[in-house]
N, C-alpha and C positions, 0 to 999 in steps of 0.2 A: 708261611702264615699270614693271612691278611692283616691289614691293620686294625680292622675292627676286632678281629679274633684276639690280637695281642692285647688291644684294650680291654676286651672282656675278661682276658686272664688276669690284667694289673688291677682289674677291678676288686679281685679277691684278694690282692694283697695289701692288708691294711698296716699303714705305719703306726708303731707305737709312740705314745707322747713323748719318751725318752728319747727316741730316734728322732723325732722332729727337733727336739731343743737341740740335741747334737747337730743337725744339720743347720740350724737357723745360726749356731755358734761358728762353724765352718765358713758360711756365707758371711758372717760378720767379719772372720779374719781374712776372708778372700777380697772384700771391697773395704779394707781398712781405712784406705785413703779417703773414700766416701763419706764413711758412717762416722768418721771420727770427728766431724763436725757436730754429730748430734750430743755428744757428750757423753758422761758416765753411764748412762741408762740406755746405750745404744742398743743392747740387746734386746731389752724390753720393748724398745719402740720398735725394732726390726721385728720381734714376734708379732706383735700388732698389728703389721702391715700384712700379715698372711690370714688374718680372721676371715675376710670375705673372698678369698682366693678361689676362682672356679676349680671345680673337681675335676681333676684331670684324669681320674681313673673310669669316668663314666665313658661307655661307648659313644663314639662320636665327638669327644670332647675337642678333637684336634682337626677335624672334618673341615677342608675347604670348600669352596664353591666348586662344584664339579658339573659339567654339561650335563644334560639329559640327550639320550641318543634313543633314536626311533628306528627300527628295523623293518624290512619288508617280511612277508612269511618265509623266503628263503634265505634269509639272514643278512641280505644286501643293506648295508647302512644309507638309510634314507636322509636323515638330517641330524644335527646337533643344537639343540637349543642353550644358550648360555648368556650370564652377566658377565662371568670372566671367562675368556676362551683359554680353556686349558684342557689337555689331555694328559692323564696321569699313566706313566709307564713305568715299568720295573727298571732296576739299575742295569739289568743286562742288555737293555735295548738304549742304553746311553753310551756314546763315544767314551772310551779311556780317558781321552785328553779333556773331556769336560769335566771328569771328577777331581782330576789334577789340577786343571785351570781353576776351579771355583775353590777348592781346598787352598791352594797357592796364595790366592789373592785375597780371601774371606778370613780365613781360620788356618794359617798354617801348622798351629799344633793340634790341628782337630783330632787326631788319632791319638794323642797324648794327654789331653785333659778329660774331665768327668762331666762337661756341660760348661763350666765355667772356667775362665784361663786366668788365675791371679797374675801370670807373667804378663799377660796381654793387658790386664788392668793397670798394673805397673807400669808399663811401657807407654801406655794411653796416657797417663799421669804426666809422664815425664815429657812425653811429646807436647800435652798441653801447656806444660809449664815453661816449654821453649819456644811457644809461639805458634807452633804447627796441630794440625789435628789428625788424629788417627783412632779409630773406632775400637772398642775393647770387646763387642758382643761376639760371640762365638756363632757359628751357624746354628746350633741347638739353640740359643738364645734367639737368633733372628727368627727362627722357625717358630717359637714360642710366642714372639711378637705378631706375628703375622696369623695366627691361627686363635691360640686360646684367650691370648691379650690383646686381639686385634681393637677391641673399643678403647684400649688405653695408649695404643701404638704412638700416637701424636703426642702423649703427655710427657713433659720434661721435668723428671723429680727423682729422688732417691728410692721413693716408695715403689715406682714402676719399675725399677732397674733391680732393685731387691726382689721384687715378685717375679721379675723374668727369670733371674738367676736361680732362685729356689725351684721353679718348674723346670729349668734346663737339668738342674742335678736330678729331679725326680724322672725327667723323661729318659734320661741316659741310663736309669736302672730297669726301664722298661724295653728300651729298644738297642739295637745293635747300631754301631756306627754305620754301616751299610745301609740299616733301615731309615736313620735319621738323615743321611746324605741324599737317599731316595726321595724321602719327604720333602725335604727343602728344595731340591730341584724341581720338583712337581709343583711347588707353591710360590717360588719367588717370581717377582715380576719383572719381566723384560723389555716393557714399553710396547709402542704399537698395539696394545690391547692384547698383547701376548702374556700370557701366564704359565710358568712351566717351561722345562727345556724343551719339549717335545714342538709346542707351538713356536716357541722362538726360533727353533732350528728351520720349519717350515715358513715362519715370516719373514726371516732375514737370508735365508739360505736357498729355499725351496725345498729341502730335504729332511729325511727322518733324523732325529739325535744319533741315532748309532752310526752314521755316515759323515759325522762333522771331522773335518781336519784339525790338526793341531791350530792353525792360524784362526779358522770358524771357532773352535772350541774357545781360544783366547779372546776373541772378539766378543762372544757371548757373555764369558764370564767377567767380562769388564763393565757389563750394563747394568746390572742392580743396584752398584752405588749411587750411579745417577742416571735412571731410565730415559730421562729426557735429554740431559747434556751428553749423553754418549749414544745417542740415537743414530746409529749408522746412516740411514737414509736422510736426516737433515744436518748432523755434523761429522762427515766422514773424517776431517783431518782429527778432531778431538776423539774419535774413535779408536783411529789408527794409534795416537798417543798411549791411549789408556790401554790398547792391545799390547803394544812395547811393555808397558809397564807389566801387564799381567805373564807375558814371556819370562819379563825379567826374573819375576818371583819365583816362577816355574823353574828356571835355571839355578837361581840360588838354593833350593830348596831340592836339588837334584833330581827333578821329576823330568827333565828333558835333558840331552845334550847340545854342547854348544853348537853342533852342525844342524840339530832340530831348530834350535832357535835362531840361527840365521836364515835358515831356509823359509820358517814361518814370519819371522820380522821383515823379510823381502816380499813377501806375498802380495799381489793387490787384493784390494777391498772388492770383491764381485760379489753383488747382492741380487738375491732373486727371493721372489715371493710368492707362495701358493696362493690362489686366488680364493678366498672364501666365497662362497654362493650367497645369494640374496637370502636373508633371514637365517643363513645356516642351513638352508633347504638344498640337498644334492639331486635328487629325484621326484617324481610323483608331487610335484608341487601343490597344488590344489587338494589332493588327498592328505598331504601331511599337514597342510594349514588347518583341515577340518581335526585332525587327531590333536593338534595345538588346542583348538578352542575346546576340544572336550577335556585335555588334561587341566587346562584353566579354569573350567569348571569345578573341576573334583581335586585340584590340589592349589596351593598358595604359588603365588609367583616366586617366591624363593625356592619351592621345590622343584617347580616344573624348569627354571633356568638355572638351579644352582644345586638342586639336589643329587644329581649324578643319577636318574631313572634310567632305566634300561626299558623301552617300550618296543614291545612284539607285536606288529599289526597284522591284519588280514589280507593284507593286498598282494596280489598275484603279479609279479613285475612281468610275466610273460603277458599275460592280460593287458597291463597298464601298457605296455610299449606299443601292443596292437590299438590299443583303442586312442592312443596319441596319433600313432601313424595313419590311421583309419580316418580321423576327424581333419587331420593337417591335410589329407588327400582330397577330402570331401568339401572342404571349406577355404582352402586356400590362405593366401596372407592378408586378405582383405574382403569386404564385406561383412554378411552376417556371421554371429557367433555361433559356436555350436557346443552342446554340452553332453555326456553320457556319463550314465552310473551303471555298474554292474553288481550284481547281488547273487549270492549263492542262496535258493530257497530254503537248502535243509537247515542253514544255521543263521541266515541273515549276515553273514560275512562280507562286507564289501569288498569287492576283487579289483575293481578299477574304477577311476573318477576323472572325468576330463570336463574342467571347470571353465575353459575359455581357451582362447588362441593363444595368449601368452600370459604367463604368470607375472612374468618382469615388467609388461605393461599394465596390468590390472590384476591385482591380488583377489577381487571379489568373484566368488565363485559362482557361475550359472548354473552349476550342478546342486550345491549344497545350502547357498544363501539366497540367489534368485528364486521370486516367487513369481511363477507366469501362469496363464490360462492353459489349461490342458486341451480345449476344446474336445472333438469328439472322441478322443482316448480316455474321458471322464465317464464316457456310456456304459464301460464296464461296470460302474459301481450300479448304476441303475438297472443292467441286466442282472447282476448278481443278486440286488435286493429282489426285483421281480421274480426270478426263480425261486429265491428263498420264501417269498410269500405265496408261491403256488402257480404262478404263470410258466405255462410250459414254452419251449422255443417255438411250438407250432401254434401258439395262440395268435390269432389275425388281429392287426390292427389298422385303423384308418391311417392312409399315408397321405391324404391329400394335402396339398399345400395351396395357401398358407393355412394355418392351424390358428384357431383362437383360443387360448389356454386361458381361464379364468374368467371372471365375470367383469362386466362394467364397475367402475368407470375406467380402470386402469388394466385391461385385458393383456396377455402376452402374446404376440403376433409372432409366430414361428415360421418360416421358410426352409424349404428345402435347399440345399446347395444347388440342385439341378433345376431348381425353380419350378416344379410340377409334382403332382401326385402320381402314385403308383397303384392306387385303389385298397383293397386290402390285403396287406402283406403279412406274413409271420414274422415274429420277432426274430428268428434266425436270419430271415431274409434282411430284415430293416437293420440287423447289426453287421451283416457282410457288406452291405450296401452304404452304411452309415446315414440312415433315413431320419433327419431331425424331427419331424412333425411325429413320428411313431414315438421316439424317445421321448419327446415332451409330453404327448397325451400318456405315455406310461407313467412317467415320473408323476405327473398331476394325480393319478389314479390311486398308485400305492402310496404317495406320500413323499414330499422331499426330504422332511426330517428323517425319514427311515432311509434315504439314499446317504443323506449326510453321516448319519450313525454308521452306516455300513462302511462308507468310505474310512473313517475314522478307524474302525474297528480292523479293518485290513491293513492299515498303515500310513494313511495319512495325517500325519500330525498338524498340519496346521488347521487353525479355528475355521470351520464351514458355517455357512448360515444356509437355513432351510428354506431356500428359494426355489422355484420351478426349474430356474434357469441352470441349476446345477447339473442338470442331466446332460447338458452341452457343454460342461465345463467352463462355465462362466466365472468360476472363482480361481485364484491364483493358489498353485501348489509347486514343490521344488521337484527336480528331476529325480534326485534319489528317492523322495517318497513314493513317486509313481513306480520306479523300481522295484520298490520294496512292497507295496501293495500287490502290485501283480504277481511278484514272488509267492504271496499267501496262496494264490491259485494253483501255481506250480508245486507248490508243498502240500497238495490237497486240503486246503482251508485251514492251515497251521500258521500264525502269523509269528514271526521273529524279527525281533527289531535290529533294525541296520547295525551292524558292529565294525568297528575300525580296529578296536584294540583286543588283541587275545589276552595278553599277558604283560603284567608291569613287574619289575624287580627293582629294589632300592640300589643303594649304590655298594651293600655289601652281598647282592646275589639273591637275597631273602625275597621271594614272591611275596607282593601286596595287593595284587590283583590278579584273578583268573578268571576268564570267560566261563560262564555256566550257561547250559542249555536252558533258555525260560521260554520256549515255543509254547505258544498257546493257541487253541482251536479256536476260530472265531467264526468259522462257518462250517457247514457239515461236508464231509468228503463228496456226498451225493451232489449237493450243491455247485462245490468247487469242479467237479468232473463236469457235471452240465455245463457250467460255464465255459470251461476249456473247450469243449465239443463246438460250441458256438462260436468262440473266438477263434479256433482253427479255420471256420467257415472264412472268416476275414482273409486269412492267408492264401486258403488254397484256392478262392473265387471270389474274393471281395476287393476292398480296396486296397489292401495290403499284400498283395501277390508278389511285389518286388521283396518281400522278406523271406520268401520260401528258400529253405535249406535242403539240400539233399541228403536223405538217409535220416533226418531228424524231423520228429512231429514239432511243430511250430504254432503257437496260439498268440492273438496278439490284436491291437486295435491302431488304427491312425488316429491323427487329431490334427485339426486345423482351425485355430480360434479365427474371430471376426476380422475382417478385413485381410486374413492372411498374415499376421501380425506374429504367431507361434505355431510352429508346425513339429509334430511329434511322431515317432511310432513306439509304442510300449509293446514288448514281446517277451516271450519266454519259451524256453524247451524245459524238459524235467530237470535239467541241471542248472541253469542258469536263466536270470532275469533282467534284462536290460532295458533300459530307457533312453530314448535318444529325442534330443530338442535341438531345433535350430531357429535363431531369431536374432533380432538386435537388441543390444542391452537398453536402449532406449527405442521405446515400441514404435514399430513403423511397419509398413507392408514390406514383405521380403521378396525381392525379386532375385532368383536364383538361376544364374545361367539364362538370363534373357526372359525368362518366364516368371509368372507369379508362383510361389511355392505351395505346395500341399504336403501334409504328413506322407502320403502315401508315393509320392514322386520322389522327394528329397531325404525324409528320414528312412523309411525302409530299406533303401539300398544301402545307408550308410551302417544300420542295424545288421544287415544281413553280410557286410564284409567285415565288421568287427566280430560278429559270432562266428563265420566260418574259421578265424583265425584261433578264436579264444577256445572252439571246441576242440580245436586239432589234439589229436592223440587221445581223445575221450571215446568211448565206446557208446554208440547211440544207444539211448534208452526212449521208452515209450511212457506216457503219460498212466499213472496207476487208475487203473478202472475202477468204477464204483456203479451202484444201481442207480436208478433214476430218483428223484425227490418226490415226495408226494404232491402232485400236481391238481390242482382244484380250479380249472379256469372258469368255471360257473360262478366265481365270486367276483370276477370284474366285469364292468359294466363302462366299458368306454365308449361314449358317444360317437356315431357316426356322422360324417359331414354329408352334406347333401351330394348324391353322387354325381359325376360328371354328366352334362349334357351332350350326348353323342350324335343325336338324331341329324341326319344330311351330312355328318362327316364321312370321308373316306374311311375304309376299313384299315388302311395302313397307319391313319392318324389315330383312329379310335383304339387300335390295338396297343399303343405306347401307355395310352390313359388307362387303360384295363390291366395294366401289369399288376400281379398279385392276386387277381380274380382268379377264380374257376370258370372259364369261360364256354358256354353252351351256344355255340355259332350255328345258324341255319340260314338258308337263303331262301328267296321266294319273288314272284315275280310282284313288280309294282308300277301301277299306272302313273303315280305321282313321283317316285325317288328314282333316280338315275341309276344304272348298274353300278355296282361296287362301293355304294354308300348306303349308311345305316338308316332301315326303315324305323327300328324301336330298340330299346334295350329296358329289360327289366331286371332290378336287382333285388335277390334275396339272401340277404346275410353277404356271404364271401361269394356266392355264385351270381353270374350276370349271363342272361339269356338274350342273346344277341340275334337280331332278325336282319339280313343283308339283303340289298334289292338285287334281282337277277336283271331288272329291267321291265320292260312291257312284255306281257306275254303274247308271244308271237301268234298263237292260234287265234287270240282276241284281235289281232291287229290286220288278219289278211280278209281282203273283199269277199263278199257274199258269191254263192254260183251262178253262173250266167243263167239270166231269163230269156227267152225269146222276146222280141219286141212286138208289141200287139199289131195285129194284121189291119191295114188300113183299105177300106174297101175302095174299090175302083169307083171312080166318079160314077154317078147314076147317068143313062141317057135321058134326054129331055121327052117328055111325053106329049102327047096331043091329046088335048081335051076332045072328046068327043062332043060333038054338040049335042 
């Protein structure tokens, strides 16, 4: 039966007033030497000392500080948070030598008395009178002092001793000797921040308590009297003297034989320590640190670090190891940092987190705490908003660069990364090619406020401002927020809050928190599916082709912030949504393997490598289909910039400037324009009517048919005038 269960049972046992008076009388007799000085009214005074006594029958009355333990989804222990490093274990996990040693040196009549030892008290008085000191407290009294009367532990008074003795008698009515011995050994302090026999065994001998030898057990049993003075690491000689004393007490009480005594007393002091990890975290450090922050928001410090909670999390250790390995292989031991967050779209469970290169060097998480510009990966929220407003993926928008957004005196000038325009192109093509000017124009048309609202509905929790530049990811977000928001699309428009903790139990095993599905539809399944189809184009034939996965449908978006200071790829399959970021903690241009970094060249391959491992063993699924949302392109009126001037250019050069237009090309002769160059271009909406010169018309340039030269008459004969 558990401690709490026994206390609960004891709560029902109510002592009568008569029984209490008898107990007081027995106590007075037991400590007659002490209370004799009180005078004839000793019993009355002693009874008054019990008036404000803590109720020892309530559940948790004797609870000690217990570490909170954090577990992965598969039961792996991830961390222990504690103020007092303690691990409570049952008696059968303790070496029998420990039980004998602690009884022999601390309370040799433990199995004979009822909580208070009158003989021990008398012996202590005699020893004190002869000039030496010997404690009179039993193990039960010591346990009382270290738990329910902890606030009075340093008080030196008859009242404190009397209250302690009374509670010791009461405790032994509730628990067996074995229970009390186990509770004591799990509570007592052994120095070196080690509470309880299990942690003490690990601290001094690097082993479990069940494996302690006689010499080791005697060493530990000698520490609680003076945890500092008998510290084996600092005072080995004093420790050995104390060990010999413990062994001698064991021999005198017939707990060991002479041969055992001799062997243990001659043993060398061989110390070993189990290394405790930083902050008590064994694995998945950045994930666990996020769990700890959440616990501290929901519970008091005392509960988090001493309440003995059992916290069962959502992390998948197979995926976590794959994430850590992938990121380590990608970013190496120096240069820019990397971060990754993976979320299950179905419920929001966080499956893996990488917050940086080394938690030991930097505990600040680039995945959950750092806010960075998302670059073009934020265009997804403009896309979803446009679709939601009725703009179809085929809607054509002017892609000329630069674009002037807004009016004077401070318009926003937007350029495409490739430095030129592509004419009128569809929203689908603009997404695949990540065309800045199109998205800036679309955002200005539908309204930045609507884009910000959509992003926050989908999962961006950071405060956003309604500036047109939001379309290009000019505002800061976290990696986890991006993974979560894209998961909303993977889930068909249902947002699930990122969840680290699935269940919490108190120290008794009673559940105090259980995750419940609170998924909320924030966009229609039709809009979500339409957005997914567009984002699939990014991976199949756009800037994210390096994220392709064999056998899986993949949708996503690359992102590169200004001056290449942050690069991203955020993508999803039907079962996992993952965001990958690479950059420097202190913003600067990223040079990755000798070149400027881009989301498609750096993060997409990292995403692919991780997802290949994460999806192993899963059956490939397809995105759930849905009909098209109600489109109405006629409601949008995005101004078209002045068409490019192409006259006189070569056809090859003009073609690149007509990307996105429906080109009607014809050729004709021209006396004025050289062959292969543009004669004229007429734009009608998204159509470009182009005339290309074939050069001069050969028929016009040939000489006329030969004409015989005029006949010159022969010179005339001189005439003779007749007279």
